[in-house]
C-alpha beads as a LAMMPS data file, in Angstrom:
LAMMPS data file: protein, C-alpha beads

425 atoms
424 bonds

1 atom types
1 bond types

-500.0 500.0 xlo xhi
-500.0 500.0 ylo yhi
-500.0 500.0 zlo zhi

Masses

1 110.0

Atoms # bond

1 1 1 -408.292 -385.711 212.441
2 1 1 -407.021 -389.329 213.063
3 1 1 -406.137 -388.162 216.392
4 1 1 -409.441 -386.431 217.582
5 1 1 -411.526 -389.936 216.243
6 1 1 -408.900 -392.245 218.160
7 1 1 -410.087 -390.730 221.020
8 1 1 -413.847 -391.912 220.590
9 1 1 -412.586 -395.213 219.359
10 1 1 -412.480 -394.572 215.696
11 1 1 -410.303 -395.615 213.291
12 1 1 -410.305 -392.994 210.588
13 1 1 -409.487 -394.615 207.212
14 1 1 -408.612 -391.822 204.004
15 1 1 -408.688 -393.343 200.189
16 1 1 -406.795 -391.191 197.788
17 1 1 -407.462 -391.988 194.036
18 1 1 -405.307 -389.964 191.687
19 1 1 -405.909 -390.692 188.112
20 1 1 -404.179 -388.291 185.818
21 1 1 -405.313 -386.854 182.666
22 1 1 -408.750 -388.382 183.364
23 1 1 -412.190 -386.572 181.886
24 1 1 -414.815 -385.530 184.304
25 1 1 -416.925 -388.283 182.187
26 1 1 -417.665 -390.687 183.149
27 1 1 -415.065 -390.581 186.362
28 1 1 -417.548 -388.320 188.143
29 1 1 -420.772 -390.346 187.463
30 1 1 -418.678 -393.198 188.755
31 1 1 -418.273 -392.623 192.832
32 1 1 -419.675 -395.439 194.498
33 1 1 -416.893 -397.520 192.636
34 1 1 -413.390 -395.024 193.540
35 1 1 -415.609 -394.029 196.923
36 1 1 -416.894 -397.690 198.375
37 1 1 -419.789 -398.268 199.588
38 1 1 -418.767 -396.571 203.531
39 1 1 -417.589 -393.171 202.574
40 1 1 -418.481 -390.011 204.828
41 1 1 -416.714 -387.428 202.993
42 1 1 -416.370 -387.361 199.004
43 1 1 -413.317 -384.777 198.272
44 1 1 -412.755 -384.468 194.388
45 1 1 -409.595 -382.501 192.868
46 1 1 -410.110 -382.334 188.930
47 1 1 -410.572 -378.961 187.522
48 1 1 -407.943 -379.153 185.121
49 1 1 -410.322 -381.566 183.128
50 1 1 -414.240 -380.230 184.765
51 1 1 -414.238 -376.481 185.382
52 1 1 -416.239 -375.325 187.754
53 1 1 -416.734 -371.961 186.332
54 1 1 -418.060 -373.678 182.645
55 1 1 -421.811 -374.078 182.634
56 1 1 -420.776 -377.157 180.528
57 1 1 -419.351 -378.703 183.297
58 1 1 -422.767 -378.954 185.086
59 1 1 -424.304 -381.846 184.203
60 1 1 -420.979 -383.849 186.277
61 1 1 -421.111 -381.886 189.013
62 1 1 -424.795 -382.498 189.736
63 1 1 -424.628 -386.163 189.102
64 1 1 -420.878 -386.193 191.576
65 1 1 -423.563 -384.666 194.058
66 1 1 -426.093 -386.856 193.818
67 1 1 -423.799 -390.116 193.502
68 1 1 -422.419 -388.909 196.761
69 1 1 -425.450 -388.384 198.664
70 1 1 -426.669 -391.682 197.379
71 1 1 -424.018 -393.571 199.320
72 1 1 -424.754 -395.282 202.330
73 1 1 -423.858 -392.352 204.650
74 1 1 -425.411 -389.587 202.717
75 1 1 -421.618 -388.156 201.913
76 1 1 -420.185 -384.735 202.421
77 1 1 -418.897 -382.991 199.091
78 1 1 -415.934 -381.204 198.903
79 1 1 -415.046 -379.590 195.553
80 1 1 -410.874 -378.459 195.487
81 1 1 -409.447 -376.403 192.989
82 1 1 -406.225 -377.986 191.053
83 1 1 -404.612 -375.153 190.057
84 1 1 -402.598 -373.280 192.263
85 1 1 -400.351 -369.621 192.702
86 1 1 -396.032 -370.417 193.083
87 1 1 -393.960 -368.081 193.665
88 1 1 -390.074 -367.803 194.119
89 1 1 -388.239 -365.934 196.188
90 1 1 -387.593 -363.556 193.180
91 1 1 -390.755 -362.053 193.183
92 1 1 -390.513 -360.590 196.810
93 1 1 -387.265 -358.922 196.308
94 1 1 -389.056 -355.565 195.959
95 1 1 -391.182 -354.434 199.375
96 1 1 -394.939 -354.538 198.959
97 1 1 -397.580 -353.071 200.575
98 1 1 -399.264 -355.099 203.609
99 1 1 -402.303 -356.611 202.524
100 1 1 -405.742 -355.285 203.754
101 1 1 -407.310 -356.845 206.156
102 1 1 -411.211 -356.209 206.219
103 1 1 -413.887 -356.204 208.265
104 1 1 -415.251 -359.526 208.136
105 1 1 -411.459 -361.146 208.213
106 1 1 -410.990 -358.980 211.528
107 1 1 -414.143 -360.390 212.515
108 1 1 -413.054 -363.986 211.745
109 1 1 -409.835 -363.745 213.459
110 1 1 -411.581 -362.688 216.951
111 1 1 -414.096 -365.609 216.543
112 1 1 -411.712 -368.057 216.010
113 1 1 -410.324 -367.382 219.516
114 1 1 -413.702 -366.814 220.917
115 1 1 -416.754 -368.485 219.347
116 1 1 -415.164 -370.770 215.821
117 1 1 -418.438 -372.120 214.979
118 1 1 -419.627 -368.395 214.194
119 1 1 -417.178 -368.464 211.104
120 1 1 -419.353 -370.825 209.428
121 1 1 -422.622 -370.175 210.757
122 1 1 -422.691 -366.241 210.325
123 1 1 -419.460 -364.615 208.707
124 1 1 -420.131 -367.760 205.110
125 1 1 -423.214 -368.203 204.954
126 1 1 -423.991 -367.488 201.558
127 1 1 -420.997 -365.788 200.594
128 1 1 -419.840 -366.717 197.276
129 1 1 -417.859 -363.581 196.134
130 1 1 -414.697 -365.102 196.624
131 1 1 -415.330 -368.352 194.910
132 1 1 -414.802 -367.505 191.428
133 1 1 -413.658 -371.155 190.534
134 1 1 -417.056 -372.385 191.137
135 1 1 -418.905 -369.188 189.497
136 1 1 -421.072 -371.224 187.406
137 1 1 -421.971 -373.690 190.468
138 1 1 -423.239 -371.278 192.939
139 1 1 -426.835 -371.629 191.604
140 1 1 -426.316 -375.644 191.468
141 1 1 -425.100 -375.698 195.194
142 1 1 -427.949 -373.697 196.737
143 1 1 -430.054 -377.107 195.707
144 1 1 -427.950 -379.694 196.990
145 1 1 -427.240 -378.020 200.818
146 1 1 -427.914 -381.540 202.591
147 1 1 -424.465 -382.749 200.457
148 1 1 -422.755 -379.966 202.755
149 1 1 -420.789 -378.807 199.952
150 1 1 -417.301 -377.065 201.002
151 1 1 -415.184 -375.419 197.817
152 1 1 -411.546 -374.829 198.391
153 1 1 -409.452 -371.992 195.743
154 1 1 -405.006 -371.936 196.344
155 1 1 -405.818 -367.851 194.847
156 1 1 -406.955 -367.150 198.763
157 1 1 -403.915 -367.205 199.955
158 1 1 -401.330 -365.454 197.256
159 1 1 -402.061 -361.749 198.302
160 1 1 -399.826 -363.167 201.591
161 1 1 -397.019 -364.185 199.409
162 1 1 -394.282 -361.457 200.003
163 1 1 -395.186 -361.248 203.768
164 1 1 -393.633 -363.271 206.721
165 1 1 -390.748 -365.641 206.030
166 1 1 -390.138 -366.967 202.585
167 1 1 -390.850 -371.406 202.391
168 1 1 -387.883 -372.289 200.327
169 1 1 -389.929 -375.482 199.725
170 1 1 -393.395 -374.352 199.217
171 1 1 -393.573 -375.590 195.502
172 1 1 -392.038 -378.689 196.760
173 1 1 -393.070 -382.405 194.810
174 1 1 -395.466 -380.849 192.577
175 1 1 -395.579 -379.165 189.115
176 1 1 -395.554 -375.731 188.827
177 1 1 -399.595 -375.666 187.960
178 1 1 -400.460 -378.179 190.842
179 1 1 -400.808 -377.725 194.570
180 1 1 -397.527 -378.540 196.153
181 1 1 -397.572 -380.903 199.055
182 1 1 -397.603 -377.930 201.854
183 1 1 -400.261 -376.698 199.645
184 1 1 -402.545 -380.255 199.987
185 1 1 -401.347 -379.580 203.440
186 1 1 -403.015 -376.737 203.934
187 1 1 -406.059 -377.622 202.202
188 1 1 -406.295 -380.422 204.849
189 1 1 -405.787 -378.602 207.434
190 1 1 -408.593 -376.252 206.326
191 1 1 -411.200 -378.716 205.757
192 1 1 -410.231 -380.711 208.760
193 1 1 -410.830 -377.617 211.075
194 1 1 -414.169 -377.439 209.610
195 1 1 -415.231 -381.271 210.134
196 1 1 -413.848 -381.287 213.855
197 1 1 -415.909 -377.830 214.623
198 1 1 -418.787 -379.929 213.651
199 1 1 -418.046 -382.664 215.538
200 1 1 -417.175 -380.647 218.359
201 1 1 -420.601 -378.746 218.136
202 1 1 -422.454 -382.243 217.694
203 1 1 -420.900 -383.520 220.995
204 1 1 -421.213 -380.562 222.765
205 1 1 -424.727 -380.640 222.137
206 1 1 -425.352 -384.814 222.976
207 1 1 -423.321 -384.412 226.177
208 1 1 -424.848 -381.386 227.532
209 1 1 -428.166 -383.459 227.381
210 1 1 -429.531 -385.015 230.367
211 1 1 -429.844 -388.793 230.315
212 1 1 -433.399 -388.713 229.602
213 1 1 -433.272 -386.102 227.162
214 1 1 -430.315 -387.920 224.825
215 1 1 -433.133 -389.610 222.606
216 1 1 -434.665 -386.739 221.899
217 1 1 -431.465 -384.956 220.803
218 1 1 -430.433 -387.492 218.721
219 1 1 -433.979 -387.806 217.150
220 1 1 -433.692 -384.324 216.461
221 1 1 -430.512 -384.728 214.308
222 1 1 -431.712 -387.750 212.495
223 1 1 -435.175 -385.819 211.864
224 1 1 -433.569 -383.084 210.508
225 1 1 -431.538 -384.860 208.407
226 1 1 -434.539 -386.426 207.068
227 1 1 -436.304 -383.530 206.601
228 1 1 -433.395 -381.419 204.641
229 1 1 -433.609 -384.484 202.073
230 1 1 -437.052 -383.865 201.228
231 1 1 -435.480 -380.387 199.617
232 1 1 -433.191 -382.471 197.535
233 1 1 -434.319 -381.653 193.415
234 1 1 -436.275 -385.189 193.014
235 1 1 -435.241 -385.063 188.763
236 1 1 -431.671 -383.530 187.490
237 1 1 -431.465 -379.674 186.957
238 1 1 -429.020 -380.017 184.317
239 1 1 -430.440 -383.130 182.222
240 1 1 -428.199 -383.076 179.258
241 1 1 -427.156 -386.762 179.206
242 1 1 -428.439 -389.968 179.106
243 1 1 -426.753 -390.904 182.835
244 1 1 -429.866 -391.761 184.708
245 1 1 -430.286 -391.188 188.756
246 1 1 -430.498 -395.124 189.043
247 1 1 -427.078 -395.726 186.897
248 1 1 -424.623 -398.352 187.625
249 1 1 -420.842 -397.937 186.963
250 1 1 -418.564 -400.907 186.316
251 1 1 -415.280 -400.307 186.079
252 1 1 -411.685 -402.213 185.129
253 1 1 -409.660 -399.144 186.517
254 1 1 -407.989 -399.318 189.532
255 1 1 -408.465 -398.685 192.744
256 1 1 -411.788 -400.058 192.839
257 1 1 -413.460 -399.793 196.533
258 1 1 -416.822 -401.443 195.710
259 1 1 -415.671 -405.243 194.222
260 1 1 -419.404 -405.375 193.068
261 1 1 -418.565 -403.007 190.745
262 1 1 -415.592 -404.235 188.910
263 1 1 -416.107 -404.723 185.206
264 1 1 -414.433 -408.001 185.204
265 1 1 -416.743 -409.655 186.958
266 1 1 -419.340 -408.957 184.021
267 1 1 -417.262 -410.611 181.031
268 1 1 -418.723 -413.982 180.095
269 1 1 -416.516 -416.927 180.383
270 1 1 -415.492 -418.228 177.127
271 1 1 -413.084 -420.579 176.111
272 1 1 -410.379 -420.321 173.305
273 1 1 -411.596 -421.486 170.329
274 1 1 -410.689 -421.454 166.348
275 1 1 -407.709 -420.641 167.885
276 1 1 -408.659 -417.353 169.227
277 1 1 -408.180 -416.290 172.928
278 1 1 -410.745 -413.963 175.034
279 1 1 -409.492 -409.954 175.527
280 1 1 -406.806 -409.762 177.254
281 1 1 -406.521 -407.100 180.465
282 1 1 -403.614 -404.781 180.889
283 1 1 -402.689 -400.978 182.092
284 1 1 -403.037 -398.737 179.307
285 1 1 -399.534 -397.091 180.011
286 1 1 -397.716 -400.468 179.363
287 1 1 -398.035 -400.279 176.245
288 1 1 -396.568 -396.565 176.056
289 1 1 -393.777 -397.102 178.848
290 1 1 -393.837 -400.142 181.140
291 1 1 -391.232 -398.910 183.237
292 1 1 -393.933 -395.702 184.217
293 1 1 -396.211 -398.690 185.665
294 1 1 -392.500 -400.199 187.565
295 1 1 -391.945 -396.450 188.696
296 1 1 -395.379 -395.582 190.333
297 1 1 -395.367 -399.411 191.834
298 1 1 -392.457 -398.844 193.436
299 1 1 -393.282 -395.443 194.735
300 1 1 -396.544 -397.089 196.111
301 1 1 -399.376 -395.654 193.684
302 1 1 -402.233 -397.168 193.744
303 1 1 -404.049 -395.783 190.704
304 1 1 -404.034 -397.572 187.275
305 1 1 -405.555 -397.187 184.234
306 1 1 -406.710 -401.215 183.752
307 1 1 -408.770 -402.125 180.529
308 1 1 -410.031 -404.858 178.321
309 1 1 -408.599 -405.005 175.022
310 1 1 -408.712 -407.138 171.567
311 1 1 -408.777 -407.220 167.956
312 1 1 -410.810 -409.090 165.108
313 1 1 -407.915 -412.135 165.947
314 1 1 -409.808 -411.948 169.669
315 1 1 -413.070 -413.730 170.903
316 1 1 -416.009 -411.276 170.668
317 1 1 -415.741 -409.723 174.462
318 1 1 -419.449 -410.426 176.122
319 1 1 -420.631 -408.568 179.106
320 1 1 -423.686 -409.442 181.456
321 1 1 -426.476 -406.541 181.720
322 1 1 -428.653 -406.977 184.419
323 1 1 -431.001 -404.247 183.822
324 1 1 -433.418 -403.004 186.252
325 1 1 -434.319 -399.623 184.499
326 1 1 -434.931 -398.817 181.254
327 1 1 -432.526 -396.616 179.359
328 1 1 -429.162 -395.962 177.426
329 1 1 -426.280 -398.457 178.117
330 1 1 -422.743 -396.613 177.834
331 1 1 -419.428 -398.030 176.966
332 1 1 -416.121 -396.017 177.807
333 1 1 -412.921 -395.965 176.638
334 1 1 -409.576 -395.382 179.429
335 1 1 -408.721 -391.542 178.124
336 1 1 -405.248 -392.622 176.128
337 1 1 -402.105 -390.590 177.881
338 1 1 -402.874 -387.391 177.545
339 1 1 -405.224 -387.500 174.470
340 1 1 -403.083 -390.378 172.552
341 1 1 -403.670 -393.934 172.219
342 1 1 -400.739 -395.791 172.028
343 1 1 -399.607 -397.528 168.507
344 1 1 -401.823 -400.133 167.575
345 1 1 -404.847 -399.050 169.602
346 1 1 -407.649 -396.683 168.448
347 1 1 -410.915 -395.760 169.738
348 1 1 -413.574 -397.969 168.634
349 1 1 -416.597 -395.605 168.338
350 1 1 -414.442 -392.801 166.651
351 1 1 -412.799 -394.575 164.575
352 1 1 -415.941 -397.226 163.878
353 1 1 -413.613 -400.455 164.618
354 1 1 -416.454 -402.378 166.416
355 1 1 -420.104 -403.373 166.198
356 1 1 -422.380 -404.185 169.245
357 1 1 -424.880 -406.856 169.710
358 1 1 -427.081 -407.746 172.256
359 1 1 -428.842 -411.423 173.333
360 1 1 -431.549 -412.000 175.607
361 1 1 -430.933 -414.830 178.208
362 1 1 -432.939 -416.520 180.917
363 1 1 -430.067 -416.144 183.487
364 1 1 -426.194 -416.674 183.617
365 1 1 -426.150 -419.660 185.365
366 1 1 -424.489 -421.232 182.344
367 1 1 -422.763 -418.430 180.948
368 1 1 -419.331 -420.412 180.619
369 1 1 -421.544 -422.448 177.772
370 1 1 -422.340 -419.013 176.101
371 1 1 -421.375 -418.699 172.562
372 1 1 -421.925 -415.646 170.749
373 1 1 -424.423 -416.264 167.662
374 1 1 -424.662 -413.092 165.543
375 1 1 -428.000 -415.093 164.440
376 1 1 -429.469 -415.053 168.080
377 1 1 -428.747 -411.565 168.367
378 1 1 -429.757 -407.960 167.815
379 1 1 -427.056 -405.802 166.525
380 1 1 -427.362 -402.349 168.160
381 1 1 -426.135 -398.782 166.769
382 1 1 -423.045 -397.641 168.455
383 1 1 -423.184 -393.729 169.389
384 1 1 -420.741 -391.284 169.374
385 1 1 -421.587 -388.011 171.204
386 1 1 -419.209 -386.409 169.728
387 1 1 -418.595 -384.276 172.600
388 1 1 -414.499 -383.493 172.088
389 1 1 -411.875 -385.104 174.445
390 1 1 -413.409 -384.813 177.702
391 1 1 -416.300 -387.586 176.675
392 1 1 -414.788 -390.776 176.000
393 1 1 -417.966 -392.986 176.445
394 1 1 -420.545 -394.092 173.444
395 1 1 -424.133 -395.129 173.791
396 1 1 -425.543 -398.203 172.458
397 1 1 -428.682 -395.787 170.796
398 1 1 -431.335 -397.319 171.578
399 1 1 -433.282 -397.832 174.849
400 1 1 -433.283 -401.819 176.315
401 1 1 -435.884 -402.948 178.237
402 1 1 -435.904 -404.147 181.776
403 1 1 -434.484 -407.863 181.524
404 1 1 -430.903 -409.951 181.424
405 1 1 -429.014 -409.812 178.455
406 1 1 -425.319 -410.455 177.164
407 1 1 -423.859 -407.580 175.335
408 1 1 -421.194 -408.417 172.879
409 1 1 -418.553 -406.328 171.369
410 1 1 -417.022 -407.771 167.792
411 1 1 -414.197 -405.812 167.072
412 1 1 -413.599 -405.550 163.045
413 1 1 -410.174 -405.159 162.309
414 1 1 -406.414 -406.353 163.649
415 1 1 -406.311 -402.150 165.506
416 1 1 -407.205 -402.911 168.776
417 1 1 -409.815 -401.374 170.711
418 1 1 -409.963 -400.627 174.509
419 1 1 -412.989 -400.667 176.968
420 1 1 -412.896 -399.211 180.814
421 1 1 -415.850 -398.616 181.645
422 1 1 -419.551 -399.897 181.170
423 1 1 -422.447 -397.427 182.465
424 1 1 -426.052 -399.240 182.829
425 1 1 -429.224 -396.674 183.566

Bonds

1 1 1 2
2 1 2 3
3 1 3 4
4 1 4 5
5 1 5 6
6 1 6 7
7 1 7 8
8 1 8 9
9 1 9 10
10 1 10 11
11 1 11 12
12 1 12 13
13 1 13 14
14 1 14 15
15 1 15 16
16 1 16 17
17 1 17 18
18 1 18 19
19 1 19 20
20 1 20 21
21 1 21 22
22 1 22 23
23 1 23 24
24 1 24 25
25 1 25 26
26 1 26 27
27 1 27 28
28 1 28 29
29 1 29 30
30 1 30 31
31 1 31 32
32 1 32 33
33 1 33 34
34 1 34 35
35 1 35 36
36 1 36 37
37 1 37 38
38 1 38 39
39 1 39 40
40 1 40 41
41 1 41 42
42 1 42 43
43 1 43 44
44 1 44 45
45 1 45 46
46 1 46 47
47 1 47 48
48 1 48 49
49 1 49 50
50 1 50 51
51 1 51 52
52 1 52 53
53 1 53 54
54 1 54 55
55 1 55 56
56 1 56 57
57 1 57 58
58 1 58 59
59 1 59 60
60 1 60 61
61 1 61 62
62 1 62 63
63 1 63 64
64 1 64 65
65 1 65 66
66 1 66 67
67 1 67 68
68 1 68 69
69 1 69 70
70 1 70 71
71 1 71 72
72 1 72 73
73 1 73 74
74 1 74 75
75 1 75 76
76 1 76 77
77 1 77 78
78 1 78 79
79 1 79 80
80 1 80 81
81 1 81 82
82 1 82 83
83 1 83 84
84 1 84 85
85 1 85 86
86 1 86 87
87 1 87 88
88 1 88 89
89 1 89 90
90 1 90 91
91 1 91 92
92 1 92 93
93 1 93 94
94 1 94 95
95 1 95 96
96 1 96 97
97 1 97 98
98 1 98 99
99 1 99 100
100 1 100 101
101 1 101 102
102 1 102 103
103 1 103 104
104 1 104 105
105 1 105 106
106 1 106 107
107 1 107 108
108 1 108 109
109 1 109 110
110 1 110 111
111 1 111 112
112 1 112 113
113 1 113 114
114 1 114 115
115 1 115 116
116 1 116 117
117 1 117 118
118 1 118 119
119 1 119 120
120 1 120 121
121 1 121 122
122 1 122 123
123 1 123 124
124 1 124 125
125 1 125 126
126 1 126 127
127 1 127 128
128 1 128 129
129 1 129 130
130 1 130 131
131 1 131 132
132 1 132 133
133 1 133 134
134 1 134 135
135 1 135 136
136 1 136 137
137 1 137 138
138 1 138 139
139 1 139 140
140 1 140 141
141 1 141 142
142 1 142 143
143 1 143 144
144 1 144 145
145 1 145 146
146 1 146 147
147 1 147 148
148 1 148 149
149 1 149 150
150 1 150 151
151 1 151 152
152 1 152 153
153 1 153 154
154 1 154 155
155 1 155 156
156 1 156 157
157 1 157 158
158 1 158 159
159 1 159 160
160 1 160 161
161 1 161 162
162 1 162 163
163 1 163 164
164 1 164 165
165 1 165 166
166 1 166 167
167 1 167 168
168 1 168 169
169 1 169 170
170 1 170 171
171 1 171 172
172 1 172 173
173 1 173 174
174 1 174 175
175 1 175 176
176 1 176 177
177 1 177 178
178 1 178 179
179 1 179 180
180 1 180 181
181 1 181 182
182 1 182 183
183 1 183 184
184 1 184 185
185 1 185 186
186 1 186 187
187 1 187 188
188 1 188 189
189 1 189 190
190 1 190 191
191 1 191 192
192 1 192 193
193 1 193 194
194 1 194 195
195 1 195 196
196 1 196 197
197 1 197 198
198 1 198 199
199 1 199 200
200 1 200 201
201 1 201 202
202 1 202 203
203 1 203 204
204 1 204 205
205 1 205 206
206 1 206 207
207 1 207 208
208 1 208 209
209 1 209 210
210 1 210 211
211 1 211 212
212 1 212 213
213 1 213 214
214 1 214 215
215 1 215 216
216 1 216 217
217 1 217 218
218 1 218 219
219 1 219 220
220 1 220 221
221 1 221 222
222 1 222 223
223 1 223 224
224 1 224 225
225 1 225 226
226 1 226 227
227 1 227 228
228 1 228 229
229 1 229 230
230 1 230 231
231 1 231 232
232 1 232 233
233 1 233 234
234 1 234 235
235 1 235 236
236 1 236 237
237 1 237 238
238 1 238 239
239 1 239 240
240 1 240 241
241 1 241 242
242 1 242 243
243 1 243 244
244 1 244 245
245 1 245 246
246 1 246 247
247 1 247 248
248 1 248 249
249 1 249 250
250 1 250 251
251 1 251 252
252 1 252 253
253 1 253 254
254 1 254 255
255 1 255 256
256 1 256 257
257 1 257 258
258 1 258 259
259 1 259 260
260 1 260 261
261 1 261 262
262 1 262 263
263 1 263 264
264 1 264 265
265 1 265 266
266 1 266 267
267 1 267 268
268 1 268 269
269 1 269 270
270 1 270 271
271 1 271 272
272 1 272 273
273 1 273 274
274 1 274 275
275 1 275 276
276 1 276 277
277 1 277 278
278 1 278 279
279 1 279 280
280 1 280 281
281 1 281 282
282 1 282 283
283 1 283 284
284 1 284 285
285 1 285 286
286 1 286 287
287 1 287 288
288 1 288 289
289 1 289 290
290 1 290 291
291 1 291 292
292 1 292 293
293 1 293 294
294 1 294 295
295 1 295 296
296 1 296 297
297 1 297 298
298 1 298 299
299 1 299 300
300 1 300 301
301 1 301 302
302 1 302 303
303 1 303 304
304 1 304 305
305 1 305 306
306 1 306 307
307 1 307 308
308 1 308 309
309 1 309 310
310 1 310 311
311 1 311 312
312 1 312 313
313 1 313 314
314 1 314 315
315 1 315 316
316 1 316 317
317 1 317 318
318 1 318 319
319 1 319 320
320 1 320 321
321 1 321 322
322 1 322 323
323 1 323 324
324 1 324 325
325 1 325 326
326 1 326 327
327 1 327 328
328 1 328 329
329 1 329 330
330 1 330 331
331 1 331 332
332 1 332 333
333 1 333 334
334 1 334 335
335 1 335 336
336 1 336 337
337 1 337 338
338 1 338 339
339 1 339 340
340 1 340 341
341 1 341 342
342 1 342 343
343 1 343 344
344 1 344 345
345 1 345 346
346 1 346 347
347 1 347 348
348 1 348 349
349 1 349 350
350 1 350 351
351 1 351 352
352 1 352 353
353 1 353 354
354 1 354 355
355 1 355 356
356 1 356 357
357 1 357 358
358 1 358 359
359 1 359 360
360 1 360 361
361 1 361 362
362 1 362 363
363 1 363 364
364 1 364 365
365 1 365 366
366 1 366 367
367 1 367 368
368 1 368 369
369 1 369 370
370 1 370 371
371 1 371 372
372 1 372 373
373 1 373 374
374 1 374 375
375 1 375 376
376 1 376 377
377 1 377 378
378 1 378 379
379 1 379 380
380 1 380 381
381 1 381 382
382 1 382 383
383 1 383 384
384 1 384 385
385 1 385 386
386 1 386 387
387 1 387 388
388 1 388 389
389 1 389 390
390 1 390 391
391 1 391 392
392 1 392 393
393 1 393 394
394 1 394 395
395 1 395 396
396 1 396 397
397 1 397 398
398 1 398 399
399 1 399 400
400 1 400 401
401 1 401 402
402 1 402 403
403 1 403 404
404 1 404 405
405 1 405 406
406 1 406 407
407 1 407 408
408 1 408 409
409 1 409 410
410 1 410 411
411 1 411 412
412 1 412 413
413 1 413 414
414 1 414 415
415 1 415 416
416 1 416 417
417 1 417 418
418 1 418 419
419 1 419 420
420 1 420 421
421 1 421 422
422 1 422 423
423 1 423 424
424 1 424 425
């Protein structure tokens, strides 16, 4: 879309954050950190971890939508399927009947040549019979029309596999189950076509107005947006987690497009003493195969599972909590390498390897002088949510009142524990 926006003097910026084998929670509630404050469109592709056809996925999908809408520009939301049909030349060795072109498809082809905006205002309105991939989300999506939700499934074009010239590099540069380079380009062209039509329609409306009518036209569009927002559900439709509407997600993961949400900013500075060092930071895959990181950096990747880690030979990890809402605090780990942790690491909550304490403080101005004192703190229970490998968070199993605190994690064994997210209510 960049050339079209260049003409308008608008520089288009695209961010690609591709975190592999990453569960949908907590990642999908951390839109602000990974999309940044200024995002206009947030494009999700995570259906191998979070299935749009599963009712259990409604909670993270709804959080993702609402978090996107809470961004400064009320971002458009796009959900794309991670799976793709791939085929080789041998599949098409025998003749096959030409695919049937439906009446709707014929009408669509005609409208593309004449009035393309009507493809989306007439043909596709309320049409969800083609999107089995998102079957459990149909009702949810209807409640969030202001998000401009678009969906995409690569299964749409499979019926054309053996018609037309074979594209030898169709499956290039990708695992067989994942969209190829050309598959991603096809998807990008689809979405860009829709967004540029919307831009064209808006410009036609404004440029067709008389100068004295221009303010009224702009006000009409703003008013329409404000009215539509009134119909967003005030409460979550699927409240089966303690994540709140007002949550703040701090993470060590890279890239983090909002520096205010860097978890390292919340670490209370503590000088080494008694021969112990503070928790350290490292990229998770470093402990499995450092060459993975070297190759990724050489190829220009920006996405790394950086985390904090330590054990009972480390100083306790203390984090600032500035709670502005009553609720539950969640602490999360990185997801491991395809679910497995490196040697010497275990889950702090599933294996019961840490204790958690809350210390009430008046301010953080002297945090360098903070030294954890168990006698001045309140121990709080760590709750394992028992949600399987797709949930990598534990909760502080008590609601903490509004105020300033220090949360201290105290490892209990020489086995390393890891922390990569802190989610505040």
